[in-house]
C-alpha positions as CSV (number, residue, x, y, z in Angstrom):
1,M,-21.0,10.9,-11.9
2,E,-19.6,10.6,-15.4
3,V,-16.5,8.7,-16.5
4,V,-13.7,10.8,-17.7
5,T,-11.4,7.8,-18.5
6,R,-10.8,4.2,-17.6
7,G,-7.7,2.0,-17.7
8,L,-5.8,3.9,-15.1
9,L,-3.3,2.0,-12.8
10,F,-4.7,2.6,-9.3
11,P,-5.1,6.5,-9.6
12,E,-4.7,8.7,-6.6
13,G,-3.9,12.4,-5.8
14,P,-5.9,14.1,-8.5
15,V,-4.9,17.7,-9.4
16,A,-7.2,19.8,-11.7
17,L,-5.4,22.1,-14.1
18,D,-6.7,25.3,-15.7
19,D,-6.6,23.9,-19.2
20,G,-9.2,21.4,-18.3
21,S,-7.0,18.4,-17.9
22,V,-6.5,16.5,-14.6
23,L,-3.3,15.1,-13.2
24,V,-3.5,11.8,-11.4
25,A,-0.8,9.8,-9.6
26,E,-0.9,6.2,-10.8
27,I,0.4,4.2,-7.8
28,E,0.6,0.9,-9.6
29,G,1.8,2.5,-12.8
30,G,4.6,4.5,-11.1
31,A,3.6,7.6,-13.1
32,L,2.1,11.1,-12.9
33,T,-0.5,11.1,-15.7
34,R,-2.2,13.9,-17.4
35,V,-5.9,13.0,-18.4
36,E,-7.3,15.3,-21.1
37,P,-11.0,16.1,-21.2
38,D,-11.4,13.5,-24.0
39,G,-9.7,10.8,-21.9
40,T,-6.3,11.0,-23.7
41,L,-3.4,10.0,-21.3
42,T,0.1,11.3,-21.1
43,R,2.4,9.7,-18.5
44,I,5.6,10.9,-16.8
45,D,7.5,8.0,-15.2
46,C,8.2,8.6,-11.6
47,G,9.0,5.1,-10.5
48,G,8.0,3.6,-7.1
49,G,4.4,4.5,-6.1
50,P,3.4,8.1,-6.8
51,N,0.5,8.9,-4.3
52,G,-0.5,12.5,-3.4
53,A,0.4,15.4,-5.7
54,A,0.2,19.2,-5.6
55,L,1.3,22.2,-7.6
56,G,3.9,24.3,-6.0
57,P,4.7,27.9,-6.3
58,D,7.2,27.4,-9.1
59,G,4.6,25.6,-11.3
60,A,6.1,22.2,-10.7
61,V,4.1,19.2,-9.4
62,Y,5.3,17.9,-6.0
63,V,4.6,14.1,-5.6
64,C,4.4,12.0,-2.4
65,N,6.0,8.7,-3.5
66,N,5.2,5.8,-1.2
67,G,8.0,3.7,-2.5
68,G,5.8,1.2,-4.4
69,F,3.1,-1.3,-3.6
70,V,2.4,-4.9,-4.7
71,F,-1.0,-5.5,-6.1
72,M,-3.4,-8.4,-6.6
73,T,-6.8,-8.7,-8.3
74,E,-9.9,-9.9,-6.5
75,G,-13.3,-9.7,-8.1
76,G,-12.0,-7.4,-10.8
77,I,-10.6,-5.0,-8.2
78,R,-7.0,-4.1,-8.0
79,I,-5.9,-4.3,-4.3
80,P,-2.6,-3.1,-2.8
81,Y,-1.4,-5.5,-0.1
82,G,2.2,-4.6,0.8
83,A,5.3,-2.7,-0.2
84,V,7.5,-3.8,-3.1
85,E,10.4,-6.0,-2.1
86,G,13.5,-3.9,-1.4
87,S,11.6,-0.6,-0.8
88,E,13.3,1.5,1.8
89,G,10.4,3.9,2.1
90,G,9.0,7.0,0.5
91,H,10.3,10.2,-0.9
92,I,9.2,13.6,-2.2
93,Q,9.7,14.3,-5.9
94,R,9.5,17.5,-8.0
95,V,8.1,16.9,-11.5
96,D,8.5,19.5,-14.3
97,L,5.5,19.1,-16.5
98,A,7.1,20.9,-19.4
99,T,10.2,18.7,-19.6
100,G,9.1,15.6,-17.8
101,S,12.1,15.7,-15.5
102,V,11.8,14.1,-12.1
103,E,13.9,15.2,-9.2
104,V,14.0,13.5,-5.7
105,L,14.0,16.2,-3.0
106,F,13.6,14.5,0.3
107,T,14.3,10.9,1.4
108,H,15.4,11.2,5.1
109,I,14.6,13.3,8.2
110,D,16.7,13.3,11.3
111,G,18.7,10.4,9.9
112,E,15.7,8.2,9.4
113,H,14.3,7.2,6.0
114,I,10.9,8.8,5.3
115,G,8.0,6.2,5.5
116,C,5.1,5.6,3.2
117,L,4.0,9.1,2.0
118,N,0.4,9.7,1.1
119,D,-0.8,13.2,0.6
120,I,0.5,16.8,0.3
121,V,-1.0,20.3,0.4
122,F,0.7,23.7,0.0
123,D,0.0,26.7,2.2
124,E,0.0,30.3,1.0
125,H,3.7,30.7,2.0
126,G,5.0,28.2,-0.5
127,S,5.7,25.4,2.0
128,C,3.8,22.2,2.3
129,Y,2.3,19.8,4.8
130,I,3.0,16.1,4.0
131,V,1.5,12.9,5.5
132,D,3.8,10.0,6.4
133,T,1.3,7.2,6.8
134,T,3.5,4.4,8.3
135,R,5.4,6.7,10.7
136,G,2.2,8.5,11.8
137,V,3.7,11.9,11.1
138,L,2.9,15.2,9.5
139,Y,5.8,17.0,8.0
140,Y,6.2,20.6,7.1
141,A,8.6,21.2,4.3
142,D,10.0,24.2,2.3
143,P,11.1,22.7,-1.1
144,A,12.8,25.9,-2.2
145,R,15.0,26.0,0.9
146,G,15.4,22.3,1.1
147,T,14.1,22.1,4.7
148,I,11.7,19.5,6.3
149,G,10.6,19.0,9.9
150,V,8.0,17.3,12.0
151,A,4.8,19.3,12.5
152,E,2.8,16.6,14.3
153,A,3.5,13.1,15.4
154,G,1.7,10.2,17.1
155,L,-1.1,9.8,14.5
156,E,-2.7,6.5,13.6
157,Y,-2.2,5.7,10.0
158,P,-2.9,9.2,8.7
159,N,-3.9,9.4,5.0
160,G,-5.4,12.5,3.4
161,L,-5.1,16.1,4.4
162,G,-6.3,19.6,3.4
163,L,-6.5,23.2,4.5
164,S,-9.6,25.2,5.2
165,P,-10.6,28.0,2.7
166,D,-9.1,30.6,5.1
167,R,-6.0,28.4,5.7
168,T,-6.5,28.6,9.5
169,R,-7.4,24.9,9.9
170,L,-5.7,21.7,8.8
171,Y,-7.7,18.5,8.4
172,V,-6.4,14.8,8.3
173,S,-8.1,11.5,7.8
174,E,-6.9,8.4,9.7
175,T,-7.6,5.3,7.7
176,F,-8.2,2.5,10.2
177,S,-9.4,4.5,13.2
178,G,-12.0,6.2,11.1
179,R,-11.2,9.6,12.6
180,L,-11.2,13.0,10.9
181,L,-8.9,15.3,12.8
182,G,-8.5,19.1,12.8
183,W,-5.8,21.5,14.0
184,D,-5.5,25.3,14.3
185,V,-2.8,26.6,12.2
186,K,-1.0,29.1,14.5
187,A,1.9,29.9,12.3
188,P,3.5,28.3,9.2
189,G,4.2,24.7,10.2
190,T,2.9,25.2,13.7
191,L,-0.2,23.3,14.7
192,A,-2.2,23.4,17.9
193,G,-5.5,22.4,19.4
194,K,-6.0,18.9,17.9
195,T,-9.7,18.0,17.8
196,E,-11.6,14.9,16.7
197,L,-14.1,16.3,14.1
198,Y,-15.8,13.1,13.3
199,A,-15.3,9.3,13.8
200,T,-16.9,6.3,12.2
201,G,-16.4,4.0,15.2
202,G,-14.8,1.6,12.9
203,A,-17.9,1.2,10.7
204,H,-15.8,2.4,7.6
205,H,-12.4,3.7,6.8
206,W,-11.0,6.8,5.1
207,D,-8.6,7.4,2.2
208,G,-7.7,10.9,0.9
209,L,-9.6,14.1,1.2
210,A,-10.2,17.6,-0.1
211,V,-11.8,20.7,1.4
212,D,-14.4,22.5,-0.7
213,G,-15.2,26.2,-0.8
214,A,-17.8,25.9,1.9
215,G,-15.2,24.4,4.2
216,N,-16.6,21.0,4.1
217,I,-14.2,18.0,4.5
218,C,-14.8,15.7,1.5
219,A,-13.3,12.4,2.4
220,A,-13.0,9.2,0.3
221,N,-15.0,6.5,2.0
222,L,-13.6,3.1,1.3
223,E,-16.4,0.7,2.3
224,K,-19.1,3.0,0.9
225,S,-17.4,3.4,-2.4
226,G,-17.5,7.2,-2.6
227,I,-17.1,10.5,-0.9
228,S,-18.6,11.5,2.5
229,V,-19.1,15.3,3.0
230,V,-18.5,16.4,6.6
231,S,-19.2,20.0,7.8
232,P,-16.6,21.9,9.8
233,D,-18.6,21.3,12.9
234,G,-18.6,17.5,12.3
235,K,-21.9,16.7,10.7
236,V,-22.2,14.4,7.7
237,L,-24.1,16.3,5.1
238,R,-24.1,14.0,2.1
239,E,-22.6,10.8,0.8
240,F,-21.9,10.3,-2.9
241,V,-21.5,6.8,-4.2
242,T,-19.7,5.8,-7.5
243,P,-21.8,4.1,-10.2
244,E,-19.5,1.0,-10.0
245,H,-18.8,-0.3,-6.5
246,D,-15.1,0.1,-5.7
247,P,-13.7,-0.3,-2.1
248,F,-10.7,1.8,-3.1
249,V,-12.1,5.1,-4.0
250,T,-9.0,7.0,-3.1
251,N,-9.3,10.8,-3.4
252,I,-11.1,13.9,-4.8
253,C,-10.2,17.3,-6.2
254,F,-12.1,20.3,-7.6
255,G,-11.7,22.1,-10.9
256,G,-13.5,23.0,-14.0
257,P,-14.3,26.5,-15.4
258,N,-16.2,27.6,-12.3
259,G,-14.2,25.4,-9.9
260,D,-17.3,23.4,-8.9
261,T,-16.6,20.2,-10.8
262,A,-15.4,17.3,-8.5
263,Y,-12.9,14.8,-9.9
264,I,-13.0,11.4,-8.1
265,C,-10.5,8.6,-8.3
266,S,-11.7,5.1,-8.3
267,G,-8.4,3.3,-7.7
268,G,-9.4,-0.3,-7.7
269,L,-11.2,-0.1,-11.0
270,G,-8.8,2.5,-12.5
271,I,-11.6,5.1,-13.3
272,L,-11.5,8.9,-13.0
273,Y,-15.0,10.3,-12.6
274,S,-16.3,13.9,-12.7
275,M,-19.5,15.4,-11.2
276,P,-21.0,18.8,-10.5
277,W,-20.4,19.7,-6.9
278,P,-23.4,21.1,-5.0
279,W,-21.1,23.5,-3.0
280,P,-18.5,25.9,-4.2
281,G,-15.2,24.3,-5.1
282,L,-11.9,25.5,-3.6
283,R,-9.0,26.7,-5.7
284,L,-5.8,25.5,-4.0
285,N,-2.7,27.7,-3.5
286,F,-0.7,27.8,-6.7
287,A,-3.3,25.9,-8.7
288,G,-2.8,26.4,-12.5
C-alpha cells in the first residue's frame, strides 16, 4: 500500500471519482473531503459525524451522518468512544460538490429519530440502502421522492454494506458479532433469504465493506488492521494489512483509470492508502 495523504480526521466512506480524486467522510472533522492525487485536501463542512457516502443519480453525494462522536487518543490512535452530548441521532444529507451546499433529507422514520447511520449504497433504480447501526435496521430510501422505509430489522450492530456486481445480492457486516450476512434482492427494497456468509466467532470485528468486480466481499477488519477478502461462497481468500497498525481501518472503495485501484481508510491514524487490487474493481451505480 502507498500513502495518498495523512492528517485526515478519522476518515470513512471513501468514494473514488473519475478525475482521480477520492472523497472521504471525516467523522471527527465533520466534513466531506476531496483528496486530490497529490494529497491536497478540500473540505465541505457537514457538521455532526459524516460516515458512509455514495454518489447519487443526480451527481450529488449522499452522506450517512451518525450525529457526531467524541474521540480520545491512545497510543497515537484516535478512538471514538461515544456520541457527542446532545446528539439526537443521525440523518441523511445531500451534498452538492459544485456549490458546497448541504441539505438534510431524512431525520425520522415512523415518528422515531433515525439512529447512528453508517453506510449507504445506491441500486440501479436510483434508490439506496442505508445502515442504521444503533437501531439494527436497513432502510431503503428514494431521495428524489422523499420516501424511506425499513427493508430489514433485527440486526446486531450492522456496519458496512454493498451490492453484488449483478445487483442480485446485498451484503452487510455486523461489527461485534463478526458476521457477514447476505440477502437475495427480490425487488427494489425487498430482501429475502438472509444467510450467514461468514462469521469470525468473535475473533475479530468488522467495519465497512465494498464488493469487488469478482463478487468478493472486501471487509475492513478492525483487529487485523486491514481488509479481509471473502468469496461469495464464504471462503477467506486474502487478508491485506496496512503498513502502520491501526485497529480502526474503516472502509475501502475501488477506482483508478482501470477501476482496479483500492483506496483504504485508516481512521485511527488519519491515513488514506491506495494499492493495486488483484481482482477487478467494481464501478458503482452513478459513479462519476
